[in-house]
C-alpha positions as CSV (number, residue, x, y, z in Angstrom):
1,X,0.0,0.0,0.0
2,X,2.9,2.4,0.6
3,X,4.2,2.4,-2.9
4,X,0.9,2.1,-4.9
5,X,0.1,5.9,-4.6
6,X,3.4,6.7,-6.3
7,X,2.7,4.3,-9.1
8,X,-0.8,5.7,-9.6
9,X,0.6,9.3,-9.7
10,X,3.2,8.3,-12.2
11,X,0.6,6.6,-14.5
12,X,-1.9,9.4,-14.2
13,X,0.5,12.2,-14.9
14,X,2.3,10.5,-17.8
15,X,-0.8,9.2,-19.5
16,X,-2.8,12.4,-18.9
17,X,-5.6,10.4,-17.2
18,X,-8.4,12.4,-15.5
19,X,-9.0,11.7,-11.8
20,X,-11.6,13.0,-9.3
21,X,-8.7,13.7,-6.9
22,X,-5.8,16.1,-7.4
23,X,-2.8,13.9,-8.3
24,X,-0.6,15.5,-5.7
25,X,-3.0,14.3,-2.9
26,X,-2.1,10.8,-4.0
27,X,1.6,11.5,-3.3
28,X,0.7,12.9,0.1
29,X,-1.3,9.8,0.8
30,X,1.7,7.6,0.0
31,X,4.0,9.7,2.2
32,X,1.5,9.4,5.1
33,X,1.3,5.6,4.6
34,X,5.1,5.4,4.8
35,X,5.2,7.4,8.0
36,X,2.3,5.4,9.5
37,X,4.0,2.2,8.7
38,X,7.2,3.3,10.5
39,X,5.1,4.3,13.5
40,X,3.3,0.9,13.4
41,X,6.6,-1.0,13.4
42,X,7.7,1.2,16.3
43,X,4.5,0.4,18.2
44,X,5.0,-3.3,17.7
45,X,8.6,-3.4,18.7
46,X,8.0,-1.4,21.9
47,X,4.7,-3.3,22.5
48,X,2.5,-0.2,22.9
49,X,-0.9,-1.8,22.4
50,X,-3.0,1.4,22.5
51,X,-0.8,3.1,20.0
52,X,-0.8,0.0,17.8
53,X,-4.6,0.1,17.5
54,X,-4.6,3.8,17.1
55,X,-2.4,3.4,14.0
56,X,-5.1,1.5,12.3
57,X,-7.6,4.3,12.9
58,X,-5.0,6.8,11.6
59,X,-4.6,4.6,8.5
60,X,-8.3,4.8,8.0
61,X,-8.2,8.6,8.2
62,X,-5.3,8.7,5.7
63,X,-7.4,6.7,3.2
64,X,-10.5,8.9,3.5
65,X,-9.6,12.1,1.6
66,X,-8.4,10.3,-1.5
67,X,-11.1,7.6,-1.3
68,X,-8.7,4.6,-1.2
69,X,-11.3,1.8,-0.7
70,X,-8.6,-0.9,-0.4
71,X,-6.8,1.1,2.3
72,X,-10.0,1.6,4.2
73,X,-10.8,-2.2,4.1
74,X,-7.3,-3.1,5.2
75,X,-7.4,-0.7,8.1
76,X,-10.8,-1.9,9.3
77,X,-9.9,-5.6,9.0
78,X,-6.5,-5.0,10.8
79,X,-8.3,-3.2,13.6
80,X,-10.7,-6.0,14.0
81,X,-7.9,-8.6,13.9
82,X,-6.1,-6.7,16.6
83,X,-8.7,-7.8,19.1
84,X,-7.7,-11.5,18.9
85,X,-6.2,-13.3,21.9
86,X,-2.9,-13.9,20.1
87,X,-2.3,-10.2,19.5
88,X,-3.3,-9.3,23.0
89,X,-1.0,-12.0,24.5
90,X,1.9,-10.7,22.3
91,X,1.5,-7.2,23.7
92,X,1.1,-8.4,27.3
93,X,4.2,-10.6,27.2
94,X,7.4,-9.0,28.4
């Protein structure tokens, strides 16, 4: 998901394809996904459970302005899967 916005921007600008969204917003979305991925990895490595779940909500908010349906689905499914026993036990283990 992190590199797809850059590919879309490249294809849209080079092929003069019309979009409902300003092409630069797609780049901003890609940058935001890269930053949120780094924050998500940090949350996992430091076992910060609340921040881990918050990152999925932030990913949902990142996807909203551009209307990235796939990003919204992945964020919602990830948030739901973060409620499993295995995930909770990982974050509770020291």
